[in-house]
N, C-alpha and C positions, 0 to 999 in steps of 0.2 A: 149743475147748479151748486153742488157741494164742492167746496175747496178745502184742502188741508194746508194750513199755513204753519211753517216751522220757524222756530226762533231759538236763540240760546247758543248758537255756535260761535266760534272765535278761536283766538290764539291762547294757549295755556302752556305753562311749563310742565315738564315731566313731574308726576306726583300730584299735580293739581286736579281740580274738579270742574266740571261743567254740568249744567242741567238743561237738557233740550226739551222744548215744548212743541206739541203738535195740536193745533186747534182747528176743529171743523167749523166751517162757516154756518152750519146748521146741523141739527140732530140727524143722525143716520140711523135708519131703522134696521133692526135685525143684524146688528154687528156680531160677528162670530170670532174674528181674530183681529187684533191690532198688533203691529210690530214695528221694529226699527231695523233697517238695513243700512249697510255702508258699502262704499266703493272707493277704492284708491286707484290711481293711475296704473294701468297694466294688470289689474286684478279684477276678478269677477265680483259682481255684487253679492254680498253675503248677508244672511239673516243674523242679526246680532242678538235680538231679544224679541219675545212675543208674549202677549197676554191674551187669553181667551175670554169668552163671555162669562165663564164660571170662575174667572180669576186665576186659572192655572198659568204659571209663568215658565218660560224656558229661555235658556241662554246658551250661546255658543261657548265652548270651553275657554277660549281665550279671554273672556270677559267675566266669567263666573267669579263671584265674590267682590267684584269691583263695580259692576253696573247694576242698576235696578230699574225695571220698567214698572210704571203705574198708570192709573187712569183716574179721571174725575168725570164721571158721567154727567153730573149736573152742569159742568162747564164745557162739555163736549171736547175734552182735552186729554191727551195722554202725555207722559213724560218719560224721559230717559235720564236718570241721574248717573253720572259717570265720575268715578273716583279713582284715585291712584293711576291717573292717565299715563300712558306710555307712548313713545313716538310712533309705534306701530298701530296705535289707534287713530292716527291721522287719516282722514277720509272725508268724503261727502256723506252725510247721514240723511237717510230718507225715511219718513214715516209712511206706513201703509195700513189701510183698513179694508177688511174683507167683510161684506155683508151678504148674507144668504137667506132667501125666503123660499117658500115652496115653488115660486114661479120665476125668481130672478137671482142672478149671481152678479154682484158688483164689487169692483175693486177700486180703491182710491189711493193716489200717491201724492205725497207732499213734494214741494219743489226742490228739496235738498238744502242742507245747511253745512257749511264747511267747518270742520273741526281740525285744528292743527296743534299738535303737541310737539313743542320744540323749545330748546333753551335760547 
């Protein structure tokens, strides 16, 4: 019943910026981790950024200082602000939510949004 809907992808020139959004169709209980992954042709899906329930953030080295992950619990939405974009950032970006309770473990994926960095 819960769907993650992504938006904000598109074509941008090197050095430009994009802001991706991931909105849940309804509130998700006991969220532990929210994150953004990306995958480009011929490469494995990689974790780009994550934010935990206590607001701890982590980034892969290639995006540190350029990308920022955040969330707005009131809107059931998380974001990925991408600055100083490089051609190697080109990929399909997926949002992910992990919810864990004492009796259940649930993961949710967005449908993916294309980000293309090119002149």
